[in-house]
N, C-alpha and C positions, 0 to 999 in steps of 0.2 A: 599928637605925639608924645607918647609915655616917656618922661625922662627913663631913663638909667641909673637904678642904684648906685651908688658911688662904693667902685670894690673895697672886697671885708681886705682891713689891716692884716699882715703876717703876723704870726708871732713874733718873729725879730723883731718886726715894725710895733709890737706892743710893747716887748723888754725895753729895746733901745730908748722910744719914747721915756720909757718908766728913769733908764738909768740917767738920760739929760735932763729932766724936770724935777725928778723927786731922789737926790743920789744917797738919798735917807733911807729909799724903802731895796729891801732886797730880794733882786726879784731871780726866778728858777722854770724852767720849764723842765715837767716829767716824767716819764719815758712814756705812761700812754698823753701826752700833750696836752695836759692845762696847765696851765701858768698860774704859780701862786707871786705873791708882791705881801710883804711883811713889813707895816711899815709904822715910823710913829705919827701922829698927829696928834697939834696941841690949838685949838679953834677957840678958844676962850682959856677958863679956869683949868682943867685939866689935859695930862699930856696921857692923849692911847696910847695903847698897840695895835695896831690892826691888820687883819689880815684878806685877801683880796682871791678869789680866787675866779678862773675862767677859763673852761673847756669849749675852746675856737669852734668844736663841732657841735655839741654833745647840748650846751648853757648856751642859750636864746641870750643872757644878760650876765654880766657880773655876780658875784656872789658875796659879797663884805660881813663879814663879823668885828665887833671891837673884842677884843683878849682880852687887856689889861690895862685898867681893869676891867673887870667886868660891868656887860648893862646890870641895873639894878633896877627890878621900878621905885615908886614911893613908899612911900612907911604904908604899912597897913596894904598894897593893894599884891597883886599877883602880877607874875613877870607877862601873862599874856595883852598882860593892860598897858606893856608900854607904847608907846604910839608908833605905828607907821614901823612894822616889826614885821617880817618874816617871821609868823609864828614856829619855831619847834618843837612839840611839844616833846616830845622824848630828850632832848636833848637843849633846853630852851638858853642854855651859855653860848651855844652852837644859831642862834635863831640868825637871820639874816638881817639886815636896814636893807628897808622901801625906798631906792631912793629914784626908781624908774617908774615911770604909769607904762604899762608894758602897751594899752591898748593907744596909748599919744606915742608910740613906735620916740620915745626919747633918747632911745639909745641902736646903734645897730653895729653890728662888726666894724661899719667899715671907719663909728669911733674910738679915739684914742681914749684907752684908761687912762691915759694922765691925764690928757684936756679934762676929762668928764668924771669919772666915778667915782679918782680921788676927794677934787675939790668937793663934789655932791657928797661922800665923805663928812667931810671934814663939816660943811655945812647941817648936815642930819647931826651932828653931833651937839655944833651951837646950840639948835630946838632945843636938843635931850637933856640937855643943860638947862637953859630957861626952863624947860618943863619941872624938872626938880624943881626950882626957887617957886613958879607958880601954879604947876598945876595944869597947863592949860599947855596945850602943841601950839606955838602959835605959827608957820611954818604954815603955806600955803599946802594942801594935799586933796587928794583924787580918793574916794569911799573909805571907806569906815579907818575912824582915828585905830584903833585896836580890837585886836582879836578878839577881846573881851564885850568891844563895842556895838561887835559884829553881833558879836551871839548873845547879848543879849536884846538884838534890835532883831532877831530870827525868832525869839522869842517870844517878846511881844508880839512876833508876827503870827506864830503859832496862836497865843491863846485867844489874840483877838479870830483866828481863821474858826476855831474850836467852839468858841463862844456863838461866834454867829453859826454853826451848824447846829449842837446841840440848844 
């Protein structure tokens, strides 16, 4: 017999858990039901102001951006080369952090943002700082490290196909 999925956490439960566990984060519910939190995280060297957005009906996962200081690529690189980023080409500074493996079902609406997303954001920021120091993304991950790397791999695959065809 298949186990029933855990019940979805209510918006009130999400807001209350964040107030309890992360009192420095300001949270609110917008009129359309979107939950927004703004708060500080200091994983290692730098203090970051982050935003977490989640609409319990329309979004399958919370969306996290770093507001201040904004994310930046390494010297001589592009924004698309920042590893594990949900790249937003029109507004790169609003690109989201890739914190979840959607196919791995690492997060569900039964989970509390306070128990998962905030900790994973701090962990991501730690690896981001290390990446700036070393040039290597030291965290385990799924899929391509960056959008730029994915595009290069796609371009190489296209070249190989074209070489075989002509």
